[in-house]
KERO-752568 format. One record per residue (C-alpha): residue number from 1; y, x, z. Coordinates in steps of 0.1 Angstrom, whole numbers. Layout:
<num = NUM&y = Y&x = X&z = Z>
...
END
This chain:
<num = 1&y = -37&x = -2&z = 85>
<num = 2&y = -10&x = -28&z = 93>
<num = 3&y = -9&x = -64&z = 104>
<num = 4&y = 16&x = -89&z = 90>
<num = 5&y = 32&x = -119&z = 108>
<num = 6&y = 3&x = -142&z = 96>
<num = 7&y = -22&x = -119&z = 112>
<num = 8&y = -36&x = -106&z = 79>
<num = 9&y = -48&x = -70&z = 80>
<num = 10&y = -35&x = -47&z = 53>
<num = 11&y = -54&x = -16&z = 46>
<num = 12&y = -42&x = 13&z = 25>
<num = 13&y = -67&x = 36&z = 9>
<num = 14&y = -68&x = 65&z = -16>
<num = 15&y = -98&x = 53&z = -35>
<num = 16&y = -118&x = 84&z = -26>
<num = 17&y = -92&x = 108&z = -37>
<num = 18&y = -80&x = 139&z = -18>
<num = 19&y = -45&x = 153&z = -18>
<num = 20&y = -35&x = 173&z = -49>
<num = 21&y = -36&x = 147&z = -76>
<num = 22&y = -9&x = 137&z = -99>
<num = 23&y = -22&x = 106&z = -117>
<num = 24&y = -17&x = 71&z = -103>
<num = 25&y = -49&x = 54&z = -90>
<num = 26&y = -61&x = 28&z = -114>
<num = 27&y = -77&x = 5&z = -89>
<num = 28&y = -61&x = -16&z = -61>
<num = 29&y = -51&x = 6&z = -32>
<num = 30&y = -39&x = -21&z = -8>
<num = 31&y = -65&x = -45&z = 5>
<num = 32&y = -55&x = -77&z = 24>
<num = 33&y = -81&x = -92&z = 48>
<num = 34&y = -84&x = -124&z = 68>
<num = 35&y = -84&x = -113&z = 105>
<num = 36&y = -110&x = -140&z = 115>
<num = 37&y = -135&x = -138&z = 87>
<num = 38&y = -129&x = -103&z = 72>
<num = 39&y = -127&x = -120&z = 38>
<num = 40&y = -108&x = -100&z = 12>
<num = 41&y = -78&x = -122&z = 4>
<num = 42&y = -59&x = -100&z = -20>
<num = 43&y = -59&x = -65&z = -35>
<num = 44&y = -30&x = -48&z = -53>
<num = 45&y = -13&x = -15&z = -59>
<num = 46&y = -32&x = -3&z = -90>
<num = 47&y = -13&x = 22&z = -111>
<num = 48&y = 14&x = 25&z = -84>
<num = 49&y = 3&x = 51&z = -59>
<num = 50&y = -11&x = 87&z = -64>
<num = 51&y = -20&x = 92&z = -27>
<num = 52&y = -10&x = 64&z = -4>
<num = 53&y = -8&x = 77&z = 31>
<num = 54&y = 10&x = 52&z = 54>
<num = 55&y = 15&x = 15&z = 56>
<num = 56&y = 36&x = -8&z = 78>
<num = 57&y = 49&x = -44&z = 76>
<num = 58&y = 84&x = -50&z = 89>
<num = 59&y = 97&x = -81&z = 107>
<num = 60&y = 108&x = -96&z = 75>
<num = 61&y = 73&x = -94&z = 59>
<num = 62&y = 80&x = -65&z = 36>
<num = 63&y = 53&x = -39&z = 32>
<num = 64&y = 63&x = -2&z = 33>
<num = 65&y = 39&x = 23&z = 19>
<num = 66&y = 44&x = 61&z = 17>
<num = 67&y = 29&x = 82&z = -11>
<num = 68&y = 26&x = 118&z = 0>
<num = 69&y = 19&x = 131&z = -35>
<num = 70&y = 49&x = 115&z = -50>
<num = 71&y = 72&x = 120&z = -20>
<num = 72&y = 82&x = 84&z = -22>
<num = 73&y = 84&x = 54&z = 1>
<num = 74&y = 79&x = 20&z = -15>
<num = 75&y = 92&x = -13&z = -2>
<num = 76&y = 71&x = -42&z = -15>
<num = 77&y = 67&x = -79&z = -11>
<num = 78&y = 36&x = -93&z = 6>
<num = 79&y = 22&x = -98&z = -29>
<num = 80&y = 27&x = -62&z = -39>
<num = 81&y = 59&x = -64&z = -60>
<num = 82&y = 81&x = -33&z = -57>
<num = 83&y = 115&x = -41&z = -43>
<num = 84&y = 127&x = -6&z = -38>
<num = 85&y = 116&x = 31&z = -38>
<num = 86&y = 131&x = 58&z = -17>
<num = 87&y = 128&x = 96&z = -25>
<num = 88&y = 124&x = 116&z = -56>
<num = 89&y = 91&x = 122&z = -73>
<num = 90&y = 84&x = 160&z = -78>
END
């Protein structure tokens, strides 16, 4: 879980998966909530992550997500567009 500069709460989840998979998750894995109402504001990440494990928002508003099954770190916009990936997929 992470909080951006606007106070929105970003939650990363593995869609009920456990470690040991090799196929990207077909549903959104990053959920963005309003901190006051709990309303779901956005959902993205479908087809991108195999097992998202960590999430952080930097001071410039970029979202960083680690995927422990792909051995990758993703840098994304607040809307979920991939800016950069670090690491090498197995």
